[in-house]
N, C-alpha and C positions, 0 to 999 in steps of 0.2 A: 566427901570427895575421896575417891579411891586413890591410893598412892601407888603409882606405877613405877616409881623409882626403886632402885636396889635397896637392900636393907642397910641400915645405918652403919653397921660395922664394915661394910665393903665399899662404901662411898668415899671418895676423896674429899678433902676440904673444898676444892673448887666445885665439885658436884653439889655439895651441901649448900655452898654460897649461891650457886645458880638456882637451886630449888627454892631457897629462901627468897631470892629476887623475883622469881616467877610467881611465887605465892603472894608476895607484896604487891606485884603488879595486878594480879587478879583481885586482890582485896581492895586496892585503890579504885579499880574499875567498878567493883560492886558498890563501894561507898559513894562514888560519883553518881551512879545510877540511882541509888537510894536518895541522895541529896536532890536530884532533879525531881524525883517522884513526890517528895514531901515538901518541895518548895511551894510557898503560897501561890505564886503565879501559875504553877502547874495545876494545883488543886482547883483554883478559880477557873482556869481555862477548861479543865475537864468538866467541871460543874456547868459552865456555860454551854459547852458542846452537848452535854446531856439534855439540858433544858431546850436548846434549839432543836435537837433531834425529836424530843417529845412534842414540841409545838408543831414541827413539820408533820409528824405522824398524826397528831390530832387534827390539824388543818386538812390533811389529805383525807382522813376519814370523814370529816365534815363536808368536804367538797363532794365526795362520792355520795354521801347521804342526800345532800341538796340536789345534786344532779339526778339522782334516782327519783326524788320527789317531783322534780320538774318534769321529768320524762313521764311519770305516772299521770300527772295532771294533764300534760299535753295529750297523752293517749286518750283521755276522756273527751277531748274536744276536737281531735283530728283522727281520721281513720288511717289504716295502714298505707294508703296511697298518698297521704298528705292533704286530703280534701277535708275542709272544715265540716264538722257535724253540727249543722244548724239546729237540729232538734234538741241539742244540748246547750248550744251557745245562747240561743234566744232566751230560754227561761232564766239562765244565770244572769244575762245582761239585764233583763227586766227586774229581777230581784235586786241587783246592784243599783239600778236607777231608783228603785223604790226606797232603798235604804238611804241613798244620798238625799232624796227628797225629804224623807223623815228627819234626817239630821239638819237640813236647812230650815225646815219648819220649826223644829225644836229650838234651834239657836235663835230664830227670830222671836219666838215667844219669850225667851229668857231676856232678851234685850229690852222688851217693853215693860 
């Protein structure tokens, strides 16, 4: 910290006392700030805020990824005008019905 006061041999006792008081006040403020920063509640609060921020960021990225995947799948079954693409929907539906049928038959065989 640069000293802007006059040299010590030209200052009066009142000026020296005022300088000491000012420096004490600055030091007390600095110590108070350090005390707040190292207080366990402050440290825990900062850690919680960081975790919440990371979770929010991760969830946001996950949402964007899922939204993109859903849009990609939708684009496979709906054209630009929003009309269903039956030539793609019907084969997928048949495969799904076939898989469900196989699962039902397989579960009935296990029960016997």
